[in-house]
KOLVEX-455000 format. One record per residue: residue in three letters; x, y, z of N, C-alpha, C in turn; residue number from 0. Coordinates in Angstrom, 2 decimals. Atoms other than C-alpha are relative to their C-alpha. Layout:
N
 type     npx     npy     npz    capx    capy    capz     cpx     cpy     cpz seq
  ALA       X       Y       Z       X       Y       Z       X       Y       Z NUM
...
END
This chain:
68
 type     npx     npy     npz    capx    capy    capz     cpx     cpy     cpz seq
  UNK   -0.29   -0.55    1.34  -59.58   45.58   32.58   -1.18   -0.23   -0.96   0
  UNK    1.15    0.25    0.87  -62.43   43.88   30.76   -1.18    0.87    0.41   1
  UNK    1.11   -0.85   -0.47  -64.86   45.80   32.94    0.16    1.42   -0.53   2
  UNK   -0.21   -1.36    0.54  -63.27   49.10   31.93   -0.29    0.03   -1.50   3
  UNK    0.26    0.05    1.45  -63.45   48.03   28.29   -1.51    0.01   -0.27   4
  UNK    1.46    0.00    0.18  -67.16   47.24   28.61   -0.57    1.38    0.31   5
  UNK    0.49   -1.35   -0.35  -67.70   50.61   30.28    0.28    0.98   -1.14   6
  UNK   -0.30   -0.89    1.14  -65.92   52.39   27.43   -0.94   -0.30   -1.17   7
  UNK    0.92    0.36    1.10  -68.06   50.46   24.94   -1.40    0.56    0.26   8
  UNK    1.32   -0.57   -0.31  -71.24   51.47   26.76    0.01    1.51   -0.21   9
  UNK   -0.09   -1.46    0.19  -70.07   55.08   26.73   -0.03    0.34   -1.49  10
  UNK    0.04   -0.25    1.46  -69.40   54.91   22.98   -1.42   -0.19   -0.53  11
  UNK    1.38    0.24    0.45  -72.88   53.45   22.49   -0.91    1.17    0.40  12
  UNK    0.81   -1.16   -0.41  -74.44   56.26   24.53    0.29    1.20   -0.88  13
  UNK   -0.36   -1.13    0.87  -72.52   58.78   22.45   -0.62   -0.15   -1.39  14
  UNK    0.65    0.21    1.31  -73.76   57.20   19.22   -1.49    0.29    0.10  15
  UNK    1.44   -0.25   -0.17  -77.31   57.33   20.57   -0.26    1.51    0.08  16
  UNK    0.18   -1.46   -0.06  -76.91   61.03   21.45    0.16    0.61   -1.39  17
  UNK   -0.20   -0.53    1.36  -75.61   61.67   17.94   -1.22   -0.28   -0.88  18
  UNK    1.22    0.30    0.78  -78.59   59.87   16.40   -1.13    0.93    0.42  19
  UNK    1.06   -0.91   -0.46  -80.90   61.96   18.57    0.21    1.41   -0.55  20
  UNK   -0.26   -1.33    0.58  -79.18   65.18   17.45   -0.36    0.01   -1.48  21
  UNK    0.33    0.06    1.43  -79.57   64.06   13.84   -1.52    0.03   -0.20  22
  UNK    1.47   -0.04    0.12  -83.29   63.38   14.35   -0.51    1.41    0.27  23
  UNK    0.44   -1.37   -0.30  -83.67   66.82   15.90    0.30    0.93   -1.17  24
  UNK   -0.30   -0.84    1.18  -81.89   68.44   12.94   -1.01   -0.28   -1.12  25
  UNK    0.97    0.34    1.05  -84.24   66.57   10.58   -1.36    0.62    0.32  26
  UNK    1.28   -0.63   -0.35  -87.29   67.76   12.52    0.06    1.50   -0.27  27
  UNK   -0.14   -1.45    0.25  -85.96   71.32   12.31   -0.07    0.30   -1.49  28
  UNK    0.09   -0.21    1.47  -85.47   71.00    8.54   -1.45   -0.13   -0.45  29
  UNK    1.40    0.18    0.39  -89.04   69.73    8.24   -0.83    1.22    0.41  30
  UNK    0.73   -1.21   -0.41  -90.36   72.67   10.27    0.31    1.16   -0.93  31
  UNK   -0.37   -1.09    0.92  -88.43   75.04    8.01   -0.69   -0.17   -1.35  32
  UNK    0.71    0.22    1.27  -89.88   73.41    4.89   -1.47    0.37    0.15  33
  UNK    1.42   -0.34   -0.22  -93.37   73.78    6.39   -0.18    1.52    0.05  34
  UNK    0.11   -1.47   -0.02  -92.74   77.47    7.15    0.13    0.56   -1.40  35
  UNK   -0.17   -0.49    1.38  -91.57   77.96    3.55   -1.27   -0.25   -0.81  36
  UNK    1.26    0.26    0.71  -94.70   76.26    2.20   -1.07    1.00    0.43  37
  UNK    1.00   -0.96   -0.49  -96.82   78.52    4.41    0.26    1.39   -0.60  38
  UNK   -0.30   -1.30    0.62  -94.99   81.63    3.13   -0.43   -0.01   -1.47  39
  UNK    0.40    0.07    1.42  -95.60   80.45   -0.45   -1.52    0.09   -0.13  40
  UNK    1.46   -0.10    0.06  -99.31   79.94    0.25   -0.44    1.44    0.25  41
  UNK    0.37   -1.40   -0.28  -99.47   83.46    1.72    0.29    0.88   -1.21  42
  UNK   -0.29   -0.79    1.22  -97.74   84.91   -1.36   -1.06   -0.26   -1.06  43
  UNK    1.03    0.33    1.00 -100.26   83.08   -3.57   -1.32    0.70    0.36  44
  UNK    1.23   -0.70   -0.39 -103.18   84.46   -1.53    0.12    1.49   -0.31  45
  UNK   -0.19   -1.43    0.28 -101.70   87.96   -1.88   -0.12    0.26   -1.50  46
  UNK    0.13   -0.18    1.46 -101.35   87.53   -5.66   -1.47   -0.10   -0.40  47
  UNK    1.42    0.15    0.33 -104.98   86.36   -5.80   -0.77    1.26    0.40  48
  UNK    0.69   -1.24   -0.40 -106.15   89.40   -3.81    0.33    1.13   -0.97  49
  UNK   -0.40   -1.05    0.95 -104.17   91.64   -6.17   -0.75   -0.17   -1.33  50
  UNK    0.76    0.22    1.24 -105.77   90.01   -9.23   -1.46    0.39    0.19  51
  UNK    1.40   -0.36   -0.26 -109.20   90.46   -7.62   -0.16    1.52   -0.01  52
  UNK    0.09   -1.47    0.02 -108.52   94.18   -7.01    0.08    0.52   -1.43  53
  UNK   -0.12   -0.44    1.39 -107.43   94.56  -10.64   -1.29   -0.25   -0.76  54
  UNK    1.27    0.28    0.70 -110.63   92.87  -11.88   -1.05    1.02    0.41  55
  UNK    1.00   -0.98   -0.47 -112.73   95.20   -9.72    0.27    1.36   -0.64  56
  UNK   -0.35   -1.31    0.56 -110.86   98.29  -10.92   -0.34    0.04   -1.48  57
  UNK    0.31    0.04    1.43 -111.26   97.21  -14.55   -1.51    0.08   -0.22  58
  UNK    1.46    0.03    0.18 -115.01   96.62  -14.09   -0.64    1.34    0.34  59
  UNK    0.67   -1.22   -0.48 -115.74   99.94  -12.35   -0.35    0.97   -1.13  60
  UNK    0.36   -0.99    1.03 -115.51  102.29  -15.37   -1.09   -0.54   -0.93  61
  UNK    1.00    0.58    0.91 -117.56   99.88  -17.51   -1.38    0.08    0.64  62
  UNK    1.28   -0.06   -0.69 -120.28   99.93  -14.89   -0.46    1.45    0.16  63
  UNK    0.38   -1.39   -0.09 -120.27  103.72  -15.04    0.13    0.57    1.40  64
  UNK   -0.08   -0.46   -1.39 -119.42  104.04  -11.36    0.94    1.19    0.13  65
  UNK   -0.99   -1.06   -0.17 -116.41  106.28  -11.81   -0.34    1.24   -0.83  66
  UNK    0.26   -1.15    0.87 -117.90  108.55  -14.49   -1.07    0.91    0.60  67
END
């Protein structure tokens, strides 16, 4: 009987360990998602910068007499 009890305790411990591992995996996945979001934000910022650069070029062209 005591042996069965120890076996059940070991099984509960293994289950807790599996649960901790699943939690660590969920945390890693959340971190990867945050990193993907930061990368998307950096890409949006680069796109805004390219758009501002195009606007500056378009504004300068007529002043330089290129379009006239």
